[in-house]
C-alpha positions as CSV (number, residue, x, y, z in Angstrom):
1,X,0.0,0.0,0.0
2,X,1.6,3.3,-1.0
3,X,1.2,6.2,1.3
4,X,0.7,9.9,0.3
5,X,3.3,12.6,0.9
6,X,1.5,13.3,4.2
7,X,1.4,10.0,6.1
8,X,-1.2,11.4,8.5
9,X,-3.7,11.5,5.6
10,X,-4.2,7.8,6.1
11,X,-7.6,6.7,7.4
12,X,-5.9,5.4,10.6
13,X,-5.4,9.0,11.6
14,X,-8.8,10.5,10.9
15,X,-11.0,12.2,13.5
16,X,-13.0,9.1,14.3
17,X,-9.9,6.9,14.7
18,X,-8.1,9.5,16.8
19,X,-11.1,10.2,19.0
20,X,-11.5,6.4,19.6
21,X,-7.8,6.1,20.3
22,X,-7.6,9.0,22.9
23,X,-10.6,7.6,24.8
24,X,-8.9,4.1,24.9
25,X,-5.6,5.5,26.4
26,X,-5.3,4.9,30.1
27,X,-6.4,7.6,32.5
28,X,-3.5,8.1,34.9
29,X,-5.2,10.7,37.1
30,X,-8.5,10.9,39.0
31,X,-9.6,9.5,42.4
32,X,-13.2,10.5,41.6
33,X,-12.9,8.6,38.3
34,X,-11.6,5.5,40.0
35,X,-14.5,5.3,42.5
36,X,-17.0,6.2,39.7
37,X,-18.7,8.8,41.8
38,X,-19.8,10.9,38.9
39,X,-20.6,8.5,36.0
40,X,-20.6,9.7,32.4
41,X,-23.9,10.9,30.9
42,X,-23.6,12.0,27.3
43,X,-25.9,14.7,25.9
44,X,-26.5,16.1,22.4
45,X,-26.5,19.8,23.3
46,X,-24.1,22.2,25.1
47,X,-27.0,23.6,27.1
48,X,-28.8,21.4,29.6
49,X,-31.8,21.9,31.8
50,X,-32.0,20.2,35.2
51,X,-35.5,19.9,36.7
52,X,-36.0,19.8,40.4
53,X,-39.1,18.4,42.0
54,X,-39.7,19.1,45.7
55,X,-41.8,15.9,46.2
56,X,-44.3,15.9,49.0
57,X,-44.1,12.8,51.2
58,X,-47.2,12.2,53.4
59,X,-48.4,9.4,55.7
60,X,-51.3,7.6,54.1
61,X,-54.3,7.1,56.4
62,X,-56.2,3.8,56.6
63,X,-59.7,3.7,55.1
64,X,-62.7,1.5,54.8
65,X,-62.6,-1.1,52.0
66,X,-64.3,0.3,48.9
67,X,-63.9,4.0,49.7
68,X,-61.9,6.4,47.6
69,X,-58.2,6.7,48.2
70,X,-56.3,9.9,49.1
71,X,-55.2,12.1,46.2
72,X,-51.5,12.5,45.7
73,X,-50.0,16.0,45.9
74,X,-47.7,17.2,43.2
75,X,-44.5,18.8,44.3
76,X,-43.2,22.2,42.9
77,X,-41.0,22.1,39.9
78,X,-38.0,24.3,39.2
79,X,-35.9,24.2,36.0
80,X,-32.3,25.4,36.0
81,X,-30.2,25.8,32.9
82,X,-26.5,25.2,32.6
83,X,-24.0,25.7,29.8
84,X,-21.4,22.9,29.5
85,X,-17.8,24.3,29.5
86,X,-15.7,23.9,26.4
87,X,-12.0,22.8,27.1
88,X,-9.8,22.7,24.0
89,X,-6.1,21.8,24.0
90,X,-3.6,21.8,21.1
91,X,-0.3,20.3,20.4
92,X,2.0,19.7,17.3
93,X,3.9,16.8,15.8
94,X,7.1,18.3,14.3
95,X,8.8,16.8,11.2
96,X,11.8,16.0,13.4
97,X,9.8,13.5,15.4
98,X,9.0,11.4,12.3
99,X,12.5,11.8,10.8
100,X,13.8,8.6,9.5
101,X,10.6,6.5,9.7
102,X,9.3,7.4,6.2
103,X,9.0,4.3,4.2
104,X,6.5,4.4,1.3
105,X,4.4,1.2,1.0
106,X,5.5,0.0,4.4
107,X,3.1,-0.9,7.1
108,X,6.0,-0.3,9.5
109,X,5.6,3.4,8.9
110,X,2.1,3.4,10.2
111,X,3.2,1.6,13.3
112,X,5.9,4.1,14.0
113,X,3.7,7.1,13.3
114,X,1.1,5.6,15.6
115,X,3.6,5.4,18.4
116,X,4.6,9.1,18.0
117,X,1.0,10.1,17.9
118,X,0.1,8.0,20.9
119,X,2.8,9.7,22.9
120,X,1.3,13.1,22.2
121,X,-2.2,12.0,22.7
122,X,-1.3,10.4,26.1
123,X,0.2,13.7,27.3
124,X,-2.9,15.6,26.1
125,X,-5.2,13.1,27.7
126,X,-3.4,13.4,31.0
127,X,-4.0,17.2,31.0
128,X,-7.6,16.7,30.3
129,X,-7.9,14.1,33.0
130,X,-6.4,16.2,35.8
131,X,-8.6,19.1,34.6
132,X,-11.7,16.9,34.8
133,X,-10.6,15.8,38.3
134,X,-10.4,19.4,39.3
135,X,-13.9,20.1,37.9
136,X,-15.3,17.1,39.7
137,X,-13.7,18.0,43.0
138,X,-15.3,21.5,42.6
139,X,-18.7,19.9,42.1
140,X,-18.1,17.8,45.2
141,X,-17.3,21.0,47.1
142,X,-20.3,22.8,45.7
143,X,-18.3,25.3,43.7
144,X,-17.1,24.4,40.2
145,X,-13.9,26.4,39.5
146,X,-12.0,27.2,36.3
147,X,-8.3,26.6,36.0
148,X,-7.5,30.2,37.2
149,X,-9.7,29.8,40.3
150,X,-12.7,31.7,38.9
151,X,-16.1,30.3,39.6
152,X,-17.9,28.6,36.8
153,X,-21.0,27.5,38.8
154,X,-21.8,27.8,42.5
155,X,-24.2,24.9,43.0
156,X,-25.4,26.3,46.4
157,X,-26.4,29.6,44.7
158,X,-27.9,27.8,41.7
159,X,-30.1,25.6,43.8
160,X,-30.8,28.1,46.5
161,X,-29.2,26.1,49.3
162,X,-27.1,27.2,52.3
163,X,-23.8,25.4,52.5
164,X,-23.4,23.1,55.4
165,X,-20.1,22.9,57.4
166,X,-19.2,20.9,60.5
167,X,-16.3,21.7,62.7
168,X,-14.8,18.5,64.1
169,X,-12.7,20.5,66.6
170,X,-9.9,18.0,66.5
171,X,-7.6,20.4,68.3
172,X,-9.7,19.8,71.5
173,X,-9.1,16.5,73.3
174,X,-12.6,16.4,74.8
175,X,-14.4,16.6,71.4
176,X,-16.8,13.8,70.9
177,X,-15.7,12.8,67.4
178,X,-18.4,10.0,67.2
179,X,-21.1,12.6,67.8
180,X,-19.7,14.7,65.0
181,X,-19.8,11.7,62.7
182,X,-23.4,11.0,63.6
183,X,-24.3,14.7,63.0
184,X,-22.8,14.4,59.5
185,X,-24.6,11.1,58.7
186,X,-28.0,12.5,59.9
187,X,-27.6,15.6,57.8
188,X,-26.9,13.6,54.7
189,X,-29.8,11.2,55.4
190,X,-32.2,14.1,55.9
191,X,-31.2,15.8,52.7
192,X,-31.2,12.8,50.3
193,X,-34.9,13.6,49.6
194,X,-36.0,10.3,48.1
195,X,-32.5,9.1,47.1
196,X,-30.6,6.3,48.9
197,X,-27.0,5.8,49.9
198,X,-24.8,2.9,51.0
199,X,-22.4,4.9,53.0
200,X,-20.7,8.2,53.8
201,X,-17.3,9.1,52.4
202,X,-15.0,12.0,53.3
203,X,-12.0,13.1,51.3
204,X,-9.7,15.0,53.6
205,X,-6.4,16.8,53.5
206,X,-3.3,15.2,55.1
207,X,-3.5,17.7,58.0
208,X,-7.1,16.7,58.8
209,X,-6.3,13.0,58.5
210,X,-3.4,13.3,60.9
211,X,-5.4,15.3,63.4
212,X,-8.2,12.8,63.2
213,X,-6.2,9.7,63.6
214,X,-4.1,11.2,66.5
215,X,-7.2,12.4,68.4
216,X,-7.6,10.7,71.8
217,X,-11.1,9.6,71.0
218,X,-10.0,8.1,67.7
219,X,-6.5,6.9,68.2
220,X,-7.3,3.5,69.7
221,X,-9.7,2.7,66.9
222,X,-7.1,3.8,64.3
223,X,-4.5,1.5,65.9
224,X,-6.8,-1.5,65.7
225,X,-7.6,-0.6,62.1
226,X,-3.8,-0.5,61.3
227,X,-3.3,-3.9,63.0
228,X,-5.8,-5.5,60.7
229,X,-4.4,-3.9,57.6
230,X,-2.4,-6.9,56.6
231,X,-5.5,-9.0,56.5
232,X,-7.3,-6.8,54.0
233,X,-6.6,-7.0,50.3
234,X,-8.0,-3.6,49.3
235,X,-7.2,-0.5,51.3
236,X,-8.5,2.1,48.9
237,X,-11.7,2.6,51.0
238,X,-9.8,4.5,53.8
239,X,-10.3,4.5,57.6
240,X,-13.8,4.0,58.8
241,X,-14.9,5.5,62.2
242,X,-18.5,5.6,63.5
243,X,-19.8,4.6,60.1
244,X,-18.0,7.4,58.2
245,X,-15.0,6.6,55.9
246,X,-12.2,9.1,55.9
247,X,-9.7,9.0,53.1
248,X,-6.6,11.2,52.7
249,X,-6.7,13.1,49.3
250,X,-3.6,14.8,48.0
251,X,-4.8,15.9,44.6
252,X,-3.2,19.1,43.2
253,X,-2.3,20.7,39.9
254,X,-0.5,23.7,38.4
255,X,-2.7,26.5,37.2
256,X,-1.9,28.6,34.0
257,X,0.2,31.0,36.0
258,X,2.4,28.2,37.4
259,X,0.9,28.2,40.9
260,X,0.3,24.8,42.5
261,X,-3.3,24.5,43.6
262,X,-4.4,21.9,46.2
263,X,-7.8,20.5,45.5
264,X,-8.6,20.3,49.3
265,X,-7.3,23.1,51.6
266,X,-5.2,22.6,54.7
267,X,-7.2,21.1,57.6
268,X,-10.4,20.6,55.6
269,X,-12.4,17.8,54.0
270,X,-15.5,17.2,52.0
271,X,-18.1,14.7,52.8
272,X,-20.6,13.1,50.4
273,X,-22.9,10.0,50.1
274,X,-21.8,7.0,48.1
275,X,-24.0,4.4,46.4
276,X,-26.5,7.0,45.2
277,X,-28.3,6.5,41.8
278,X,-29.1,10.1,40.6
279,X,-27.2,12.5,42.8
280,X,-24.0,12.7,40.8
281,X,-23.1,12.6,37.2
282,X,-20.8,14.1,34.6
283,X,-22.5,15.5,31.5
284,X,-20.4,15.4,28.2
285,X,-21.5,17.5,25.2
286,X,-20.4,16.8,21.6
287,X,-17.4,18.6,20.1
288,X,-17.9,21.6,17.8
289,X,-17.0,19.5,14.7
290,X,-19.3,19.2,11.7
291,X,-19.3,15.4,12.0
292,X,-20.3,15.5,15.7
293,X,-23.3,17.8,15.5
294,X,-26.4,16.3,17.2
295,X,-24.4,13.2,18.3
296,X,-24.0,12.1,21.9
297,X,-21.0,13.6,23.5
298,X,-17.8,11.7,24.2
299,X,-15.4,12.3,27.0
300,X,-12.6,13.4,24.6
301,X,-12.3,14.3,20.9
302,X,-9.1,14.4,18.8
303,X,-8.4,15.7,15.3
304,X,-5.3,16.6,13.2
305,X,-4.4,18.7,10.2
306,X,-1.2,19.7,8.4
307,X,0.5,22.9,9.5
308,X,1.1,25.8,7.1
309,X,3.8,25.1,4.6
310,X,3.6,21.4,5.7
311,X,5.8,22.2,8.7
312,X,4.4,19.5,10.9
313,X,0.9,18.3,12.0
314,X,-1.3,20.2,14.4
315,X,-3.2,18.1,17.0
316,X,-6.4,19.3,18.5
317,X,-8.2,17.7,21.4
318,X,-11.2,18.9,23.3
319,X,-13.5,17.9,26.1
320,X,-16.9,19.4,27.0
321,X,-17.6,18.2,30.6
322,X,-19.9,19.4,33.3
323,X,-19.7,17.5,36.6
324,X,-22.9,17.9,38.6
325,X,-24.4,17.3,42.0
326,X,-28.2,17.4,41.7
327,X,-28.5,17.6,45.5
328,X,-26.0,20.1,46.8
329,X,-27.5,19.8,50.3
330,X,-25.7,16.5,50.7
331,X,-22.3,18.1,50.3
332,X,-20.8,18.9,53.6
333,X,-17.5,20.7,54.4
334,X,-15.6,19.4,57.5
335,X,-12.9,21.3,59.3
336,X,-10.3,20.1,61.8
337,X,-10.4,23.2,64.0
């Protein structure tokens, strides 16, 4: 098979193939991705509307057989619109990177080009992945932030909810940490509003985790947990105390100005329910390509085209994600002091 002067014109490097390829590449970042807290939900448009129904739950009275039943009451509806962010990222494959691998009519050339391309796409995917983790962590905190720290959406404001915070007062030896955990669990249970959960998880900073595990009311339990560590095969779930699982989270990234941003601040943590069915998701809109109009969105898109004067090949990737918590009242900030 003879190849053209531009080897990237082969069908193996078209938009469909590149998009499929970049979505297959491994995701090296993302705690929230690994626990599947915010599963993917593709949509066809960049604007989405979320409908909220404040359902009315009432006790049903007994009645005589044959009499008419009580009439159900309809809850109030509220529709909120959101625009899904657009996150493009570009790179370039220079002629020097494919120097010496040109071999017309050789399948080996395609293999070599694919390796060069995969290296670039993996780097680009990693940047999209850490960006998505940052957005998801923002949704988990109730405030979705852009890379520069500006607010994209404040979910508390959007849904008209007052943010909940619990001070665990871990700097005070007499603090009843168990009572704090029960307060947290009861708040989440009260605000699920028709949802269900299988547990309560808290991602905390290293400072919070150290203060918690060294607290006099927790230290003995933590020591027993450590003693049984060798008997457990999977330690990703973290340390559980009073029915609440605490896990140290050290996610961070560099912003466009070169500043390192921690996803969870010093001495803080963020609690949320796990095992829900409709509370969390990540909406993905389609790319702004002709071929992707009115199609269901994919997590990532990739495309390539020759540079001016054939001085290399431009790579374009983009993602259009919006992580969402439909019940921001179940998001609770915890502080160590």
